[in-house]
C-alpha positions as CSV (number, residue, x, y, z in Angstrom):
1,M,72.8,69.6,127.4
2,T,75.8,67.5,126.4
3,D,78.8,69.7,125.8
4,E,81.4,69.4,123.0
5,K,83.9,67.5,125.1
6,E,81.4,64.8,126.0
7,N,80.3,64.6,122.4
8,K,83.9,63.8,121.4
9,E,84.0,61.0,124.0
10,R,80.8,59.4,122.7
11,I,80.9,57.2,119.6
12,L,78.2,56.2,117.2
13,I,78.3,52.6,116.0
14,A,76.3,52.0,112.8
15,E,76.3,48.3,112.2
16,D,73.4,46.1,111.1
17,D,75.1,42.8,112.0
18,P,74.3,42.0,115.7
19,V,77.4,40.0,116.3
20,S,79.8,42.7,114.9
21,R,77.8,45.4,116.7
22,R,78.2,43.5,120.0
23,V,81.9,43.2,119.5
24,L,82.3,46.9,118.8
25,E,80.1,47.8,121.8
26,T,82.1,45.6,124.2
27,L,85.5,47.0,123.0
28,L,84.5,50.6,123.1
29,K,82.8,50.4,126.5
30,K,86.0,48.7,127.8
31,W,88.0,51.7,126.5
32,G,85.7,54.1,128.4
33,H,83.5,55.4,125.6
34,E,79.7,56.0,125.8
35,I,78.0,54.2,122.9
36,V,75.2,55.3,120.6
37,V,73.9,52.6,118.4
38,A,72.3,52.8,114.9
39,N,70.9,49.7,113.3
40,D,71.0,51.0,109.7
41,G,72.3,54.0,107.6
42,L,69.1,56.0,107.9
43,E,69.1,55.8,111.7
44,A,72.8,56.7,111.7
45,V,72.1,59.9,109.7
46,R,69.3,60.9,112.0
47,L,71.5,60.4,115.1
48,L,74.4,62.3,113.5
49,E,72.2,65.2,112.6
50,S,70.7,65.6,116.0
51,R,71.7,68.4,118.4
52,E,73.7,66.1,120.7
53,A,75.3,64.0,118.0
54,P,78.5,62.1,118.8
55,R,81.5,63.5,116.9
56,L,83.1,60.1,116.4
57,A,81.4,57.5,114.3
58,V,82.2,53.9,113.2
59,L,80.2,53.1,110.1
60,D,79.8,49.8,108.4
61,W,80.0,50.1,104.6
62,M,77.2,47.7,103.8
63,M,74.0,48.6,105.7
64,P,70.3,48.7,104.8
65,G,68.7,52.1,104.2
66,L,71.9,53.9,103.4
67,E,75.4,52.5,102.9
68,G,78.3,53.9,105.0
69,V,79.6,55.9,102.1
70,Q,76.2,57.5,101.6
71,V,76.0,58.4,105.3
72,C,79.4,60.1,105.0
73,Q,78.2,62.1,102.0
74,R,75.1,63.2,103.8
75,I,77.0,64.4,106.9
76,R,79.6,66.3,104.9
77,Q,76.9,68.2,103.1
78,D,76.1,70.2,106.2
79,T,79.2,72.5,106.8
80,T,77.5,74.4,109.7
81,R,77.9,71.5,112.2
82,P,81.0,70.8,114.2
83,Y,83.4,68.5,112.4
84,M,82.8,64.7,112.8
85,Y,85.4,62.0,112.5
86,L,84.0,59.2,110.4
87,L,85.6,55.8,110.3
88,L,84.4,53.2,107.7
89,L,84.5,49.4,108.4
90,T,84.6,47.4,105.2
91,A,85.3,43.9,104.0
92,R,86.3,45.5,100.6
93,S,90.0,45.7,100.0
94,Q,90.2,46.9,96.4
95,K,92.0,50.2,96.0
96,D,89.2,51.7,94.0
97,D,86.7,50.9,96.8
98,L,88.9,52.4,99.4
99,V,89.5,55.6,97.4
100,R,85.7,55.8,96.9
101,G,85.2,55.6,100.6
102,L,87.6,58.4,101.4
103,E,86.2,60.6,98.6
104,S,82.8,60.2,100.1
105,G,83.9,62.0,103.2
106,A,85.3,59.3,105.5
107,D,88.4,60.2,107.4
108,D,89.8,56.7,107.6
109,Y,88.9,53.0,107.1
110,L,89.5,49.6,108.6
111,T,89.1,46.3,106.7
112,K,87.3,43.5,108.3
113,P,88.2,41.5,110.3
114,F,89.8,44.4,112.1
115,D,92.4,44.3,114.8
116,A,91.1,45.8,118.1
117,Q,94.3,47.7,118.9
118,E,94.4,49.2,115.4
119,L,90.8,50.3,115.9
120,R,91.7,51.9,119.2
121,A,94.7,53.7,117.6
122,R,92.5,55.0,114.8
123,L,90.0,56.4,117.3
124,H,92.8,58.1,119.2
125,V,93.8,59.8,116.0
126,G,90.2,60.9,115.5
127,K,90.1,62.5,118.9
128,R,93.3,64.3,118.2
129,I,91.9,65.6,114.9
130,L,88.8,66.9,116.5
131,E,90.8,68.6,119.3
132,L,93.0,70.3,116.7
133,Q,89.9,71.3,114.7
134,D,88.3,72.9,117.8
135,N,91.5,74.7,118.7
136,L,91.8,76.1,115.2
137,I,88.2,77.3,115.3
138,A,88.7,78.9,118.8
139,A,91.8,80.6,117.6
140,R,90.1,81.9,114.5
141,E,87.2,83.2,116.6
142,K,89.5,84.9,119.0
143,L,91.4,86.6,116.2
144,L,88.1,87.7,114.6
145,Y,87.0,89.2,118.0
146,Q,90.3,91.0,118.4
147,A,90.0,92.4,114.9
148,T,86.5,93.7,115.4
149,H,86.4,94.8,119.0
150,D,88.0,97.5,121.1
151,A,90.4,95.8,123.5
152,L,89.6,98.1,126.5
153,T,85.9,98.5,126.4
154,G,84.8,95.3,124.6
155,I,82.5,97.1,122.2
156,S,82.9,97.4,118.4
157,N,86.0,99.2,117.2
158,R,86.1,102.2,114.8
159,G,86.1,100.0,111.7
160,V,83.1,98.0,112.6
161,S,81.0,101.0,113.6
162,L,81.9,102.8,110.3
163,D,80.9,99.6,108.4
164,A,77.6,99.7,110.2
165,L,77.1,103.3,109.1
166,R,77.8,102.4,105.5
167,R,75.5,99.5,105.6
168,E,72.7,101.6,106.9
169,R,73.3,104.1,104.2
170,S,73.2,101.3,101.6
171,R,70.0,100.0,103.1
172,Q,68.5,103.4,103.0
173,T,69.4,103.7,99.3
174,R,67.5,100.4,98.6
175,E,64.5,100.9,101.0
176,S,64.3,104.6,101.8
177,G,63.4,105.3,105.5
178,F,65.5,107.0,108.2
179,F,68.6,106.4,110.2
180,A,70.8,108.5,112.5
181,I,74.2,108.6,114.1
182,I,75.4,110.1,117.4
183,L,78.9,111.2,118.1
184,L,79.7,111.3,121.8
185,D,82.7,112.8,123.5
186,I,83.4,112.6,127.3
187,D,83.8,116.1,128.6
188,H,87.2,117.1,130.1
189,F,88.6,113.6,129.8
190,K,92.2,114.9,129.8
191,Y,91.5,116.2,133.2
192,V,90.4,112.8,134.4
193,N,93.7,111.2,133.1
194,D,95.8,114.0,134.5
195,T,94.1,114.1,137.9
196,Y,93.3,110.5,138.6
197,G,95.7,108.6,136.3
198,H,95.3,106.6,133.2
199,P,94.0,103.4,134.9
200,A,91.2,105.5,136.3
201,G,90.7,107.0,132.8
202,D,90.4,103.4,131.4
203,A,87.8,102.6,134.0
204,V,85.9,105.7,133.0
205,L,85.9,104.6,129.3
206,T,84.8,101.1,130.2
207,E,81.9,102.3,132.3
208,A,81.0,104.9,129.7
209,A,80.6,102.2,127.1
210,Q,78.3,100.2,129.5
211,R,76.2,103.3,130.2
212,I,75.7,104.0,126.5
213,K,74.8,100.3,125.8
214,S,72.1,100.5,128.5
215,C,70.4,103.3,126.7
216,I,70.3,101.9,123.1
217,R,68.6,99.0,121.4
218,P,70.1,95.6,120.9
219,Y,70.3,96.2,117.1
220,D,72.0,99.6,117.3
221,T,75.7,99.7,116.8
222,L,78.0,101.2,119.4
223,G,81.7,101.6,118.6
224,R,84.7,103.4,120.1
225,Y,85.5,106.0,117.5
226,G,88.8,107.1,119.0
227,G,90.1,108.2,122.3
228,E,87.2,109.2,124.4
229,E,84.8,109.5,121.4
230,F,82.0,106.9,120.7
231,L,79.9,106.5,117.5
232,I,76.4,105.1,117.7
233,V,74.5,104.1,114.6
234,L,70.7,104.0,115.0
235,P,68.7,102.2,112.3
236,T,65.2,103.5,111.5
237,A,65.7,106.5,113.8
238,D,64.9,110.1,112.6
239,G,66.4,113.2,114.2
240,P,63.9,113.6,117.0
241,G,64.1,109.9,117.8
242,A,67.9,110.0,117.9
243,A,67.7,113.1,120.1
244,C,65.6,111.2,122.7
245,V,68.2,108.5,122.8
246,A,71.1,111.0,123.0
247,E,69.3,112.8,125.9
248,R,68.9,109.5,127.8
249,I,72.6,108.8,127.3
250,R,73.5,112.3,128.5
251,E,71.4,111.8,131.6
252,A,73.0,108.4,132.3
253,F,76.4,110.1,132.3
254,E,75.4,113.0,134.5
255,S,73.2,111.0,137.0
256,Q,75.9,109.4,139.1
257,P,79.7,109.4,139.3
258,I,81.8,106.6,138.0
259,V,83.3,104.6,140.9
260,T,86.8,103.3,140.5
261,E,88.9,101.4,143.1
262,R,90.1,104.7,144.6
263,H,87.9,107.5,143.4
264,K,84.4,108.6,142.5
265,I,84.7,110.6,139.3
266,A,81.8,112.8,138.1
267,I,81.7,112.9,134.3
268,T,79.4,114.4,131.6
269,A,79.2,113.9,127.9
270,S,78.5,116.1,124.8
271,L,76.7,114.6,121.9
272,G,76.2,115.5,118.3
273,I,73.5,114.0,116.1
274,A,73.0,113.8,112.4
275,A,70.0,112.1,110.6
276,S,69.4,111.0,107.1
277,G,66.0,110.3,105.5
278,G,63.0,111.8,103.8
279,R,64.0,114.9,101.8
280,N,67.4,115.1,103.4
281,T,69.5,112.0,102.7
282,F,73.3,112.1,103.1
283,D,76.2,109.8,102.4
284,A,78.2,108.4,105.3
285,E,81.0,111.0,105.1
286,S,78.6,113.9,105.1
287,L,76.7,112.5,108.1
288,L,79.9,112.1,110.1
289,Q,80.9,115.6,109.3
290,M,77.5,116.9,110.3
291,A,77.5,115.0,113.6
292,D,81.1,116.2,114.3
293,E,80.1,119.8,113.7
294,A,77.1,119.3,116.0
295,L,79.4,117.8,118.6
296,Y,81.7,120.8,118.3
297,R,78.8,123.2,118.9
298,A,77.8,121.2,122.0
299,K,81.4,121.6,123.3
300,Q,81.6,125.3,122.4
301,T,78.3,126.2,124.1
302,G,79.0,124.7,127.5
303,R,79.4,120.9,127.2
304,N,77.0,118.4,128.8
305,R,74.7,119.1,125.9
306,V,72.9,117.4,122.9
307,E,73.0,119.1,119.5
308,L,71.1,118.0,116.4
309,A,72.7,119.0,113.1
310,A,70.5,121.0,110.8
311,P,70.4,119.9,107.1
312,P,72.6,122.1,104.9
313,E,69.6,123.7,103.2
314,D,68.2,124.7,106.6
315,S,71.6,126.0,107.8
316,G,70.0,129.4,108.5
317,L,68.0,127.8,111.3
318,A,70.1,127.5,114.4
319,S,70.6,124.0,115.8
320,A,69.5,124.7,119.3
321,Q,70.6,122.5,122.2
322,L,67.7,120.2,123.0
323,P,66.1,121.2,126.3
324,V,66.5,118.8,129.1
325,A,63.0,119.2,130.3
326,D,61.4,118.4,126.9
327,D,58.3,116.4,127.5
328,A,58.9,114.0,124.6
329,I,62.4,113.3,125.9
330,K,61.1,112.7,129.4
331,A,58.5,110.3,128.1
332,E,61.1,108.4,126.0
333,S,63.4,108.2,129.0
334,H,60.8,106.4,131.0
């Protein structure tokens, strides 16, 4: 498929007069451009709306089907496409006409008969504008990524994962249903940093994120909650379903050591689960507190465990650690 750089080198000519069209083709090919030709305004719109549309266009004002200004208006209506540089050619020289052309969405204009070197200069300006536009978009996307992702692991940061939790709670308010969260903490992570060094600790965190991602669905949200803690938001999952996911994650941590440049580091993880749905629905803050308390129990009762928070009204029932050999969990794991 033609890439964006090639699209900026290609130029569409929309000119119904065969002599003028031939002159333009000869000049632009001489200057190293690939040419795409439209014989009228309707064909110009079709070509400019295609997937591999050129991003530079020279449009005659007076054309059958659609005039050049109408082509500009149509193209500017779609703000989802990469920006196109549109140059109008016109025999009109009245100020009102030129203003109308620019207001229609044209970037610039040349009056006929045009000077070849002036056309070349205007096209160079168009290429620079497209490059600046692309650089601005790339910079904006980079800043957005940095604002929403954890720099070390590449997964969502705390703010994004908390937003996902609040969205699921809002969706549940509208549609009912279930969802659950998992708080995960890497066991004895301070020991890893103290024994193997912080670079090794960073490698452990990065690999931990990848192991969690391998155990969850594409539409689940995984975020670094802080330090060695991770938050997982599971849409449509109830408590038992989230427990199956958590057990898969626990086994993924325990199954094999993490290999760094100099060490093989065995790690385990403790996980706390809280679910909302049915008769027991909770706001985001309550769910976080419940999951945190379940995680604390997993830590206090030996680590390398999964704990499911009991609803407050069922607090008299102990939240037992989920057995590793549970048949349902085994089935889900495979």
